[in-house]
N, C-alpha and C positions, 0 to 999 in steps of 0.2 A: 340549188333551190334557194330562193330568197328567204324563205322562212327559217332555214338553218343559219343563214347569214345574220338574221335578226337575233337568234338565240346565242350565237357564238361571239357576238360583239363584246369587246373587252370593256365592260362596264365597271367591273370590280377589280381592285388590285389584290395581291396575294393575302395580306392580312385580313382584308374584308371578306375574302372567300373563306379563309380559315374560321373567322368568327361566324359567318353564315352557316357553314357546315356544322360547327359546334352547336349553334343554336337549334338547328333542325334535329340534331341527335338528342339534345336535351328534351325537346318537345316530344319526340318519338318515345323516349324512355319514360317520361312522365305519363304520357297517355297510355302506354302499354301497362305501366304499373297501376294506374288508377282503374283501368278497365278489366285487366286480367284478374280472375277470381282467386288465383292461387299465387299471386306475385309475392316474392319474398323481398321485403324492404330492408335489404342489407346494402350498406353504402358501397362496399367493394363490388358486390354483385351488380349494382346499378351502373357503376363506372365501367365495369367490364362489359356489360351489355351494350353500353353506348359506344365504347371503343371498337366494338365489332364492325361498325359501319365505316370506319376510317380507311382500313385497307381496301374495302370494297369500292369506295369512292375513288381512291388513288389507282386501284387496279383497273377500273374502267377507263380512267384517263390515260393510263399507260397503254392499254389495248388500243384505244382509239388513235393514239399517237403512232403506234407501230403500223396500223393498217391504213391510216390516212396521211400521215406525215404532216398533219396540221400543227400550227403553233400551240404550245402547251397552254398559254394564257387563254386562247380561244376555247380550247377543250375544257379547261377548268370552268370558264364562264358558262359554257354549254352544259356541263355536268351539273352545275348549280341549279339550272332550271328543272332538271329531272330528279334531283336528289330529294326534294320534299315528298316524293311518292312513298318514301319509307314511312310516312305518317299514316298512310291509307290503310295498311293491313290490320292494325289493331282496332281501328274504328270500324272497319267492315266486319271483321271476324267476331270481335267481342261485343260490340254495340248493336250492329245490325243483324248478324247471323246468330248471336247468342252463344258463342263458343264458351265452354266451361272448363277448359284446361289450358295451361300455358304453352307457348312455343318452346321447343327444346331443340337441341342439335340432333341431327340424324345419326343414329348408331352406325358405326363404321361398317358392320356386317350387312347393313341394309342399303349402303350406297350403290352397289351394282344394280339392285332392283330399282332404286330411285332414278338412276341415270337412264335406264331402259324404259321406264314406264311412268315417271313422275308427271309428265305433262299429258299422259294419255288416260289417266285414271282420276277419279275424284280425290281430293286431298284427304278425305276420310280414310283412304287406304294407308296414308302416311300421317298418323295422328300428330306427329311432331310439327307439321306444317299447317297451313290454313288456306281457305279460298282467297283471302285477301293477299296472301303472299304469292300465290300462283298468278293472280292478276298483276301484281307488282312486277314479277319476273317477266311475264309476257310483255307488259308495257315497256320495260327497259330493253329487253332483247330485240323486240321488233323495231323500236325507234332507233336504237344504236346501230342495228344492222342496216337499216335504211340510210342512216347517216354515212356509214362506211360505203355503201353502194353508190350514193350520190357523189361523195368526195373522190372515191377511187375510180369510179366508172368501171368497176370490175365485179361481175357476178361471182367469179371464183373467190375473190377476196371476201366478199360479203358472206358467202356460204361458209368459208373457213372461219371467219370471225364468229359467226353464229355458232358453229360447231364447238369452237373452243369455249365460248361462254356456257354452252349447254352442258358439255361433258366435264369440263375442268372446274367450272364455277362451284358446284357442290363440294368438290374435293378441297378446293383452296380455302373454303370457309369452315372446314371441319378441323378444329384444333388438334384432335387426337392423331391425325395423320401426320402432323408435323413431327419429324424425328427428334426435335429439340424438347418436345413436351413429354413428360412422363405419364404414367397411368393416373390421370387426374381423378378418375372415378374411385380411386382408393382413398382419397382425402375425405375425412369425415366432415370437415368444416367447409361451408360454402364460401367463406372468406378465402381459404387456401386455394380452393378450386378457381375462384374468380381471379385471384392474384396470378395464377399460372396462365389463365385465359388472357388477362390484360397484357402480360408480358409478350405472349404470343402475338396478339394483335399489334402492339407497339412495334415489335421486332419486324413483323411482316410489313407494316406501313413504312418502316425505315428502309427495308430492302427494296420495296417498290419505288420509294423516293430516290434511292441511289440509281436505279435503272433509268428513271426519268431524267436525272441529272446527266447520266452518261449519254442519253439520246440528245439532250438539249445542248450540252457543251462540247461533247465529242473530243476534238483535239485539244481543247482548252481545259480539260478536266484536271490535268496535272497542275496547271496554274491555279485552278480553283482550290485544289488540295493544299498547295503551298500557301495560298492566301488564308487558309484556316489555321495557320500557325501550328502545325502538327506536333512539334516538339513541346511547345508550351502547353498545348492541349493535353498531351500524354502526361505531362507533369501534374496538372490539376486532377486528372483521373487517378493517378498514383496517390496523390494526397488523400483523396476520398477513400481509396482502398486501404491506405494506412489507418485512416480514422476508423474504418469498419473493423479492422483487425484489433486495433487498440481498444475499441469498445467491448470486444469479446463476446458479442451476441452471436457471431457466426464463426465457424471453424474455417481455416484457410482453404481446405479442400472443397468447401461449399461455394466458394466464389466462382469457380469454373466447373462445377459438377455437371454431368451429362447422364441422362436427360435432366432438364431443369426441374427444380422443386419449388415450392412456395418461397423458400429461403433464397434460392438463386434468382428467382423471378424478381423478388424485392430488391436484391442487390443490383440486378441488371437495370431495373427501372431507376434506381438511385444514380447509377453511373451515367445512364442516358440523360437524365435530368441535369446532372452536373455538366455534361458535354454541351447541352443546349444553352445552359446558363453562360458558360465560358464563350461559346461561339457568338452570343449576343455581344459580349464585351469586345471580342475580336473585330466584329464587323462594324460596330458603332465607332470603334477607334479608327478603322480604315477610312471610314467616311470623313471624319474630321482631320485625318492625317494626310489627306489627298495631296496637298501642296508639298509636304515633306516627301511623300512617296514618289512624286513625280521626279524628284531629284535622286533619291537613294534607293527606292524600291519600285522601279519602273515595271518589274516583272509581275507585280501583284495584279489582281483581277481588275481593280478600278482604274489605276493609272494606265494599264495596258489596253483598256478600252472595251473589253468584251463584257463587262458588267458596268452599267451606268450607276450614277449616284442614287437615282431614284430606286433602281432595283436593289441596290445594296441596303438602302433604308428598309425596304420591304423584307429583305432577308433577315436583317437585325430584329425587326419587330416580330417576325415569325418565330425566331429562336426564343425571344422573350415570352411569347404566348405559349409555346410548347413547354418551356421550363416551368412556367406558372401552373399550367394544366396538370403536368405530371407530379409536381411537388406537392400538390394539394393532398395527395394520399400519404405523404411522408412526414406528417406531423410537424415537429419543430423545423424541419428542413424547409418547410413552406416559407417561414419567416426569413431563414437564411437566404433563400432564393430571392425574395423581395429586396433584402439588404444588398445582395450581390448585384442585382439589376440596378439599384440606385448607385452603388459604388462604380459600376461600369459607366453609368451615365455621367456622373460628375467628373470622372477621370477624363472623358473625351469631349464632352459637349460644352461649348462656351455658354455663359461667361465664366463659370468656375474653372473648368478644364484643368484638372490637376496634372495632366500630361505636360503642361508647360512649366511646371514647378520643379525646383531642384530635387525635392524629396519624392518625385513621382514614382520611383521604383518601389516605394512602400506599398503601392497599389498591388503589386504582385505578391508582396509579403502578406498583406491583408487578405488578398484573394486565396493564397495558399492556406492560410490559417482557417479561412471560412470553408474551403474545400475539405480540409481535415475534419473540421467540426461537422460538416455535412455527413461524413461517414460515421463519426462518433454518435450522432443523434439519430441515426437510422432506426426506425421502429422495427420490432420483430413482427412476424405475421400475427402473433397473438395480440399485439397491440392494435391491430387494425380491425378489431371487431366493431368499433364505432369510429367513424371518420367524420370530421377531422380529429386526429389524435394529436392534440397540441400541448399536452402537459410536459413540462421540462423534466427530464430524468436527472437523477443526482450525478454530479460531476466530481471526480476525485482530484486531488492536488496534482497527481502525475499528469493527468490530461491537460490541466491548466498550464503546467510547466512546459509540456511539449508544444502546446499551442503558441506560447510566447516564443519558444525556441524557433519554431517554424516561421513565425512572423519575422524574427530578426534575420535568420539565415536567408530567407527568400526576399528580403528587402535589399540584400546586398548582391545576390547572384544576378538579378536582371540588369545590373549596371553594364555588363559586358555587351548586351544587345544594343545599348545606346551608342556604342562606337560606330556601328554601321550607319546610323542616322545622323552622324556628326555634321556633314555638310548641309543636309536639309534642316536639321535643328538650328544650326548657326544662322542660316538665312532666315528662318522663321522666328528667330528670337526665343527659342525654347531653352530653358535653363536645365543643363545637365552638368555632370562633373567635367565633361570634356569641353563644353562651350564656356563654362565659368572659369575653369582653371587652365584651359588649354589642352590640346589633344595629347601631347606627350606626358605632361604631368598627370592628366586624367587617367592615362593608361597605368602609370605607376601606382596611383591611389587605388584604382580598381583592382589591380593585381594583388596589392596588399590586403584589401578587404576580402577578395576572393579566397585567399588562403584561410582566413578566419571563418568564412562562411562554410567551407567544406570541413574544417576542423571542429566546428561548433558542437557536433553530436557527441564529442568527448564529455560533455556535461552530463550525458545520460549513460553512455557506454564507457566503462572504465578499465577494461582488460588490456593487456599488453598488445594483443593483436589489433584491438580497436585503435589504439594510439598509432600503431604502425600504418594501418589502412588510412585513417583520417589525415594524419599529418603528411604522409607521403602523397596522398591524393590531392591535398590542398597545395602542396609544394609544386607538384607536376602541373596542375591546372594553372597556378599562378605564373609559373615559368613559361608555359606555352602561350598564354595570353599576352604576357609582357613582351615576348620575343617575336611571336608570329602574328599577333592581332587576330587570330582565327578563333571563331566562337564554336564551331562544330565539334572540335576535339574537346573543348572544355565541357560541352554538354554531354558528350559520351562519358567523360570521367564522372560528371555529376550523376548520371543515371546509374553508373556502376556503384557509386557510393550510396545512392538511394536504395538500390537493390540490396546492398549489404546491410543497410539499416533495417530494412524490412525483415530480412532473414534473421538478423540478430534479435529483433523484437519478438518474432515468432518463437525462436528457440529459447528465449530467456524465461 
């Protein structure tokens, strides 16, 4: 049908879609808050209530992709036309119908009854919902099912699509059913409950996003993962975890506790935010390293051709937007996020482009120190009563010393990665140790500095075993790099040493 072709036209790019969806969510949250007579104006609650709609939006796009096989961009643009319907229920229920109590989640024990009779009885039978919400669901279900019928030309597919939305929809949007989520009704604070809800929604949205990527990129998914610089990404995540442990606000067993608690939810959101922040830096660098990568990293997503430069720019902007949005609840980390985005920008983008400077590895050192402080300054759930929580907590001398140490160590370690880009850097006129001093001399210099980078933690840990581990680790890594020019083995040694440092810090 031509009407569907009109609505699915690719008018908006990915960042514009994200901003549009975010704007509609904010409008819905404000309207519901103003019209609902019992709305609790709690910042964490407001953010959690808004985040509820993100996995719904992505879930619908994923379902439509599975049943129609249509392009994701078309489906995203199509979904944007229907998404504003979420503004309708509070206006209809509270303003027109005069509803006097809030919307709430359906209790788990009432879900079977809701599934079998929700659309056959008046919403008053289920006081958690409202007439406006029923109208919203009917509008979405009918139009989405009609779209599947028109696109697939299959009545069976359309019926199956409608059935999945009807029966699984209520279950998927009920956080208590998620096995990761604890008994949130036991939390006395609405902030704690909302924090667990928020983590649930963010995690669900990420899982749906991963499924969408698998459908879109299929055989190229491995190339996409490699282009995300997984080893370096893990490094920055570890730096944040170390910062969390050093801050002492959370116990080590709380980082991966199951089911999740408000504490683990906050840690999870922090790590996800840091991941988004680093991925922005990765993709913005890939965009402006395209000429170098065409020589030395042809297997990456952009030079291999399955992701265009324009798409890569959209991806980078999306990661920036996601990191800013999530960091807003993390207090001081919000400013660290902004600083990290600025650092990533000036590292890669002309005319400043620190990437071309001899001291460019200090970018990783500065980024590592910032990732560490990202964990140090993580607020506790108690600090989130009023958001934004932007007051700077006290910092002791030990944290400052460790931050400086991290900056120095990880300004040296990235030098080994520059060897792989030697030919491309030389052709592009990029200044590195290898292009300035020559390849062989650069290898000797880097091997020498690599030993000191791995042995540096001796400034903090002083036992005999520490000396043995750090000195032998530095010697082996230096020898391997000098003789084989291989970086993977060096990174394995690095991660072993880093794990040892974490264990030593926890046990001390």
